[in-house]
Structure formats: structure tokens, C-alpha cells
C-alpha positions, 0 to 999 in steps of 0.5 A: 500500500502506497498512500498519498495525501494530496490537495485537490486542484482548483479544477477538480470540483467534480472529483470532490463531488464524487468523493464526498457523495461516496462518503455520504453513501458509504457512511450516512450515519457519520455526517450531518449532510444528506446524500440526496440533497448533496447530490442535487447540488450543481458543480458551481456549488462544489467549485465554491466549496473547493475554492473556500475550504482546505481539502485533502484526499487520501489516494491509493494507487490512483484511487481516491479513498479518503477525504478531509476538509478544514476551515477557519473555525467560527468564534463559537467553536472553541478552536482555531480550525474546524474539520469536517467531511473526514472519511475513509473507505471502510476497507482502508480503516484501521491501517493508520491512514488518518495519521497521514491525513493528520500530518497534512492537517498539522502542516496546514495549521503551522502554515496558517498559524492555527494551534487548536484543532476541532471537530464534531462527532455524533456521540453514538459514533463510538468507532470514530470517537475511539479513532480520534482519541487514538490520534490525540483528540480529547472530548469537549466538556459536553455535547452541543446542538448541531447546526446541520441537524437541529434535532441532534447533538454533537460531541466536540473534540479538540487537539492541540498542534504538536510543538 
């Protein structure tokens, strides 16, 4: 296995759309977004998403197998940046690939002057929580109301950029 972590080019909105929809189809329980609604959005939406968010894609021998998005965090997030859309194809889980993606994130944070990383996870997604804990994230003090799914609460998790 020869995994590469790459940033999609500004011309790759269709690629981003395809991977994101694959993630939503593969693990709908893990995200606030809905496959059907996302699949109806045109390429201009995806181009804007690509242009305004930092993305990395995990690739194995030319096949896109993982995705991670990172933005400057809103003031109420309790962190400098906020991760979303973190996904890895099921057959690649448990092989240390998120650590490679985290390396990309750490470098991005260094370049942007961000020191505290944050993300949200559904409290019932115990597999994801365990993976984030293994990567050095800690649980926030309490679940918070979700912005994308007002009927749900999410658990914030945080990690400080290693020195």
C-alpha cells in the first residue's frame, strides 16, 4: 500500500463531488449532510466549496479513498480550525491512514498559524470517537446542538498542534 495525501486542484470540483457523495453513501450515519440533497447540488456549488475550504484526499494507487476538509473555525467553536467531511473507505480503516491525513492537517495549521484543532462527532459514533482519541483528540466538556441537524447533538473534540 502506497498512500498519498494530496490537495485537490482548483479544477477538480467534480472529483470532490464524487468523493464526498461516496462518503455520504458509504457512511450516512457519520455526517450531518444528506446524500440526496448533496447530490442535487450543481458543480458551481462544489467549485465554491473547493475554492473556500482546505481539502485533502487520501489516494491509493490512483484511487481516491479518503477525504478531509478544514476551515477557519467560527468564534463559537472553541478552536482555531474546524474539520469536517473526514472519511475513509471502510476497507482502508484501521491501517493508520488518518495519521497521514493528520500530518497534512498539522502542516496546514503551522502554515496558517492555527494551534487548536476541532471537530464534531455524533456521540453514538463510538468507532470514530475511539479513532480520534487514538490520534490525540480529547472530548469537549459536553455535547452541543448541531447546526446541520437541529434535532441532534454533537460531541466536540479538540487537539492541540504538536510543538
